[in-house]
C-alpha positions, 0 to 999 in steps of 0.5 A: 606378757608385760614388757615393762611397767612405766614406773616413771609415769606412775601416780599416787591416789589415796593409798595406791600407786597406779602404774601404767604399762603398754597392754597392746598395740593396735595399728601402731597405737599403744593401748595402756592398762595399769596395775596397783600397789597398795600401802596396805600390802597383801592385806588389800584387795587392790595390792598388785591388782591388774586393771580392776576397772577392766578399762583401757586407753590410748593415753597414759593420762586417761588410764591414770584417770580411769584407775583413780575413778575406780579406786574412789569406788573401792576405798576411802583411805587417805594414804600416808604418803608411803609412795612419796619418795619413789624413784626410777633407775634403769626402769626399776622402781625404788620406794624409800621409807623413813622411820625413826631416822632409819631408811629402808626400801622396796625394789620392783624390777621393770617387768615383775611386780614383786618386791626384791629389796634386800633386808637392809637398813640405811641412815639416810635416803641418799645412802639407800638410793646410792646402794641400790644404784650401785647394785643395779650397775653391777648386774 
């Protein structure tokens, strides 16, 4: 069972967001794995895939490198910077999107990779982030 995703250590590569997490601990050493989110969402075989490379590492930088190498063998999409505006707050991942002067967001809880965002549109990224933060603080 995943304790929490390390969203603050996530990295983008091509169309994917690579999210590391502690897979296990051996002799006091954390062993890392990763999950992926894809810009294409559920139409991509990589969306929400857990460690498709089936390799693990004792270093976060190395698990990110493993994931990037695996993605390179699977896809050749450049990506549209979908994950560029991402923030962590109280271990939650918030991804802000802007289209035609409107903002909306994706929200992922610390230990479950399911988008729990409310269907709400905002005028600016700041308004969006502040609204999400205030909701998290109430809970």
